[in-house]
C-alpha positions in Angstrom: -224.0 77.7 47.3 -222.6 80.8 45.7 -222.1 80.8 41.9 -220.6 83.4 39.7 -221.4 83.4 36.0 -220.5 85.5 33.0 -220.5 85.5 29.2 -218.8 87.6 26.5 -220.3 87.4 23.1 -218.9 89.1 19.9 -221.0 89.2 16.8 -220.0 90.7 13.4 -223.1 92.3 11.8 -222.7 92.7 8.1 -226.3 93.8 7.4 -228.7 95.4 9.9 -230.0 92.6 12.0 -232.5 91.6 14.7 -230.8 89.5 17.3 -232.1 87.7 20.3 -229.8 86.6 23.1 -230.5 84.0 25.8 -227.6 84.4 28.2 -229.2 85.8 31.4 -230.0 83.5 34.2 -233.7 82.4 34.3 -236.2 84.5 36.2 -236.5 81.9 39.0 -233.0 82.9 40.1 -232.7 86.2 42.0 -229.1 87.3 41.6 -227.8 89.7 44.2 -225.7 91.1 41.4 -226.4 91.2 37.7 -225.2 93.3 34.7 -225.9 93.1 31.0 -224.4 95.5 28.4 -224.6 95.5 24.6 -222.5 97.8 22.5 -222.2 98.2 18.7 -219.0 99.8 17.5 -218.5 101.2 21.0 -222.0 102.7 21.3 -224.5 101.4 23.9 -227.6 99.5 22.6 -230.7 99.1 24.7 -232.2 95.6 24.3 -235.8 94.7 25.1 -236.3 91.9 27.6 -239.0 89.3 26.8 -240.0 86.6 29.1 -240.4 83.2 27.5 -241.6 79.8 29.0 -240.4 78.7 32.4 -238.7 82.0 33.2 -236.4 82.1 30.2 -235.3 85.7 29.6 -234.7 86.8 26.0 -233.0 90.0 25.1 -233.9 91.3 21.7 -231.8 94.0 20.0 -231.9 95.9 16.7 -228.3 96.1 15.5 -226.7 98.1 12.6 -223.6 97.1 10.8 -220.5 96.7 12.9 -219.0 94.7 15.7 -221.5 94.0 18.5 -220.3 93.0 21.9 -222.4 91.6 24.7 -221.2 91.3 28.3 -223.2 89.6 31.0 -222.4 88.7 34.6 -224.3 87.6 37.6 -223.8 86.3 41.1 -226.3 83.8 42.7 -226.3 82.7 46.3 -228.3 79.7 47.5 -230.6 77.4 45.6 -234.1 78.1 44.3 -237.2 75.9 44.8 -237.3 73.2 42.1 -239.4 74.0 39.0 -243.0 72.9 38.9 -245.0 71.6 35.9 -248.4 72.3 34.6 -250.6 69.7 32.9 -249.8 71.3 29.5 -246.1 70.9 30.1 -246.4 67.2 30.6 -248.2 67.0 27.2 -245.8 69.3 25.4 -242.7 67.6 26.6 -243.9 64.1 25.7 -244.4 65.0 22.0 -241.7 64.7 19.4 -239.9 67.9 18.5 -237.5 69.3 15.8 -234.3 68.0 17.4 -235.6 65.3 19.6 -237.4 62.8 17.3 -238.9 60.6 19.9 -241.3 59.0 17.4 -238.3 57.7 15.4 -236.4 56.5 18.5 -239.3 55.0 20.5 -238.6 51.4 19.2 -234.9 51.8 20.3 -236.0 53.1 23.7 -238.4 50.2 24.2 -235.8 47.6 23.2 -232.9 49.0 25.3 -234.7 49.9 28.5 -237.6 47.4 28.8 -236.1 45.7 31.9 -235.8 48.8 34.1 -238.6 48.7 36.7 -238.7 52.2 38.1 -238.3 55.6 36.6 -235.3 56.3 38.9 -233.6 53.3 37.3 -234.7 54.5 33.9 -233.0 57.9 34.3 -229.7 56.4 35.4 -230.0 53.8 32.6 -230.7 56.3 29.8 -227.9 58.6 31.1 -225.3 55.8 31.2 -226.5 54.3 27.9 -226.2 57.6 26.0 -222.9 58.4 27.8 -221.3 55.1 26.6 -222.8 55.2 23.0 -221.7 58.7 22.1 -218.2 60.2 22.2 -217.9 63.9 23.2 -216.1 65.5 20.3 -216.1 69.3 20.0 -217.3 70.6 16.7 -218.4 67.2 15.5 -222.1 68.1 14.9 -223.9 70.7 12.8 -226.5 73.1 14.3 -229.2 71.3 12.2 -228.4 67.8 13.7 -231.0 66.1 15.9 -231.0 63.1 18.1 -231.2 60.5 15.3 -228.3 61.9 13.4 -226.2 62.2 16.6 -227.0 58.5 17.5 -226.0 57.4 14.1 -222.8 59.4 14.2 -222.0 58.1 17.7 -220.5 61.4 18.6 -221.6 65.0 19.4 -221.5 67.8 21.9 -223.6 68.5 25.0 -226.7 69.4 23.1 -226.5 66.2 21.1 -226.2 64.1 24.3 -229.2 66.0 25.7 -231.3 65.6 22.5 -230.8 61.9 22.5 -231.7 61.6 26.2 -234.8 63.7 25.7 -235.9 61.6 22.6 -235.4 58.3 24.4 -237.3 59.4 27.5 -240.2 60.8 25.5 -240.2 57.6 23.5 -241.0 55.8 26.7 -243.7 58.2 27.7 -241.6 60.2 30.2 -242.0 64.0 29.7 -238.5 65.4 29.0 -237.1 68.8 27.9 -233.8 70.6 27.2 -232.2 73.2 29.5 -229.3 75.5 28.7 -227.2 76.2 31.7 -224.1 77.8 33.2 -222.1 74.8 34.5 -219.4 75.3 37.1 -216.7 72.7 36.7 -217.3 72.2 33.0 -214.2 71.6 30.9 -213.8 73.1 28.4 -215.9 76.0 29.7 -218.9 76.9 27.5 -222.6 77.2 27.6 -223.9 73.7 28.5 -227.1 71.7 27.7 -228.7 69.1 29.8 -232.0 67.2 29.9 -234.8 67.4 32.5 -237.3 64.5 33.0 -240.5 64.6 35.0 -240.1 61.8 37.6 -241.6 61.5 41.0 -243.5 64.8 40.6 -240.3 66.9 39.9 -238.1 67.8 37.0 -234.9 65.7 37.4 -231.6 66.6 35.7 -230.1 64.1 33.2 -226.6 64.9 31.9 -225.1 62.0 29.9 -221.9 63.9 29.4 -221.1 63.8 33.1 -218.8 66.8 32.5 -220.1 69.0 35.4 -221.9 68.3 38.7 -225.6 68.7 38.3 -226.1 70.3 41.7 -224.3 73.5 40.8 -225.9 74.2 37.4 -227.6 77.5 36.8 -230.7 77.6 34.5 -230.7 79.9 31.5 -233.4 78.7 29.1 -235.8 75.8 29.0 -237.8 74.3 26.1 -238.5 71.5 23.8 -235.0 71.3 22.4 -232.2 73.6 21.1 -234.7 75.5 18.9 -236.0 77.0 22.2 -232.7 77.4 24.1 -230.1 78.8 21.7 -228.0 81.6 23.2 -228.1 83.5 19.9 -230.9 83.7 17.3 -230.6 85.8 14.2 -234.2 86.7 13.3 -233.3 88.9 10.3 -230.3 90.5 8.6 -226.8 89.0 8.4 -224.6 88.4 11.4 -221.9 86.0 12.4 -220.6 84.8 15.8 -216.9 85.7 16.0 -216.2 85.4 19.7 -217.5 83.6 22.8 -216.2 83.3 26.4 -218.2 81.8 29.2 -217.3 81.5 32.9 -219.1 79.7 35.7 -217.6 79.0 39.2 -219.0 77.8 42.5 -217.7 78.3 46.0 -217.4 74.5 46.5 -217.7 72.1 43.6 -220.0 69.2 44.7 -219.6 65.5 43.8 -222.2 63.8 41.6 -223.7 60.4 41.3 -225.6 59.4 38.2 -228.0 57.3 40.2 -229.0 60.2 42.4 -232.2 62.2 41.6 -231.2 65.9 41.3 -233.4 68.9 40.7 -231.9 72.0 38.9 -232.2 75.0 41.2 
């Protein structure tokens, strides 16, 4: 399976700022081609790459005032071995987090999914339940919204769908986490967010939006929720995102079945 991915990010920096980008494919992928460039007012900047949990690659840059442009592209051929889990991961990803308030949604999870006998049925049930309860509406949620607010609003974008899935699964004692991905087949094209749940000794992808086949996804960042997986973080200074273009294509777009267990790789 050959996948081509790219992103073009434009940021207007009004005060000197420390920026962290998470747009490069995770370290468990080995691209046969990859290029990352960052310029400020036409001059090349040299970011520092920092490795985060689960192979997440962060690029930190100190930017002066002006228009900053990031361009990234990569080509990946084949699939990687599915991600593994350490004991601490299974603890970390069963706890509530900032955007996936599993403690608040545990009673809802118990009431809605009590009749599902296996974890395979549970994943399909949670995915279908969230997909029918929330409407996908671009721009409908705030960056500070979590799973509870998304469920109350009955609408959101991909990260909201993923946060609700993660919260419900954790509320049932299933370790779950958020993954940002490049998603061939996604319409409209953008960075995408999905959930992963630890079932049958593997991380299984859950995407309640059903907007792209899970088999072709390319991992970027992995963490508790959107706080760990944002494509842009402004650590200091003043900056504003003013442009974003994302591309992800695959040589052959696979079909998908929500009842099938799929590992991201």
